[in-house]
N, C-alpha and C positions, 0 to 999 in steps of 0.2 A: 618523510612526508607521505610516501605511499602507504607505509604501514599505519600511520596515524588515520589516513582516510579509510583504510581497510577496517580498522577497529571501530572507527566511528560509524561506518556503514553497517558493519556487522552488529554492533550494539544497538543502533537506532531501530533495527527491525523489531526489537522487543517492545519498543514505544509505539511502533506502528501496529503491532498486534494488540497491545493494550488499548490503544485508542479505537481500533476496529471492534474489539469486544464491548467496549463502553458504548460505542455508536450503535451497535446491534441491539444492546440492552435498552438504550434510551429510545431508539426508533421503534422497537417492539412495544415498549410501554406507551409511547405516543400513539402508535397505531391502535392498540387495543383500547386505549382510554378515549380515543377520538379527540385528542388534544390538538390545538392549532400547531401547524408546522412553523414554529418560531421558538425563540428562547433556547432552551436546552437542545432541542432537536437540530436546530440550525448551527448552534455552537459546536456540538460534538462532531457533526459532519464536517464543519470547517476545520476543526482540530485534526480529524483523520486525514482529510485531503491535504492540509498543510504539512503534517508530518510525513505523509507519503510523498509530497512534492519535494521536501527536503531530502528524503531518502533517495529519490530519483536523481537530484542534483549531486549528492555525494557519490552515487553510483556512476554517474557520468564522469565526474572528476576522477574517479578510481579507474575507469576504463582508459582514460587518457594518460594515466601515470603508471600503469602496470602492463606487463606483457599480455598480448592477445593470445587466446586459445580457442579452439573450435567450439566448445560447449558454451561459450560466452554469448554467441549469437542467439541461441534459444532463450537465454536468460534476459538479454536486452530486449527482445521482441516481447516477451511476456510482461516484463516490467513496464515498458512503454505503454502497452495495452492497458495494464492495471491502472496506471496513472491517468491515462486519458478517460477510462471508464469512470473512475472515482470522480474526477473533476466534471466530466460531462453530465453524468447522471445526477450529481448534486445540483448542478446549475438547472438541469431540466425539472427537477423536483421542486425547486424554489418557485418555479413559475406556475405550479399546479394550483387551481383554485380550491380543490378538495383537499383538506389536510390529511385525511386518511389515505388517499391516493399518494400524496406527497411523501408520507412516511413509508409506504410500501415501496415506492420507486427508489427512495434513498436506501432503504433496507436491501433491496435487490442489488443496487449498485455497490454497496459495501461488501456484500457476499460475493458478488462477481469479481470485484477487485481482489478479495482475499483468495479466491480460486485461482485467478491469474497469477497472483504472487506466489502461491504454493507451487504452481506449475513452473514458474520461473526459477524458484529456489531449487526445485528438484531437477532442473536442467543442468545445474552445476554441482549439486551435493546429493549424497545418499540420504542425509538426514537434515531436515529444515532447521534444526537447532545447533548444528555443527558450527564451531567458531574458527576452523582452520581454513587455509586457503583452499578454494574449490579444486576438485579432482581435475587434473590436467593442467593446472596453472603452475607456473614456475615461480619460485620465490625471488624477490628482488634484493634480498639480503646478500 
């Protein structure tokens, strides 16, 4: 069970990165073309925050099923912060009357969440694309 959670959590990060890249592209396009903050812009930010939320829940389940190690605290703090930033900034952007401002706020939120995620990954790994158990972790096999 723990290995299944680990591989789901590790594999889902690529979907999080893909949705973040798509969100950045759509938000930049919406900002530059002065489009309304609706439709594609809201949908892609919802996809990004949804996938990030799922990643957070899988990570939480993983923490409960695997041995604890010191570097994990930095990872947890950064990932909780990234999840709260993504959800909070997206909700704040939806309430903006100016669509250009809403796009920029969402764009900053996605970029900040990505920076926090990178910091969280680097807290437990040497390489953000590494697929093995983090340094310092013991295997449950």
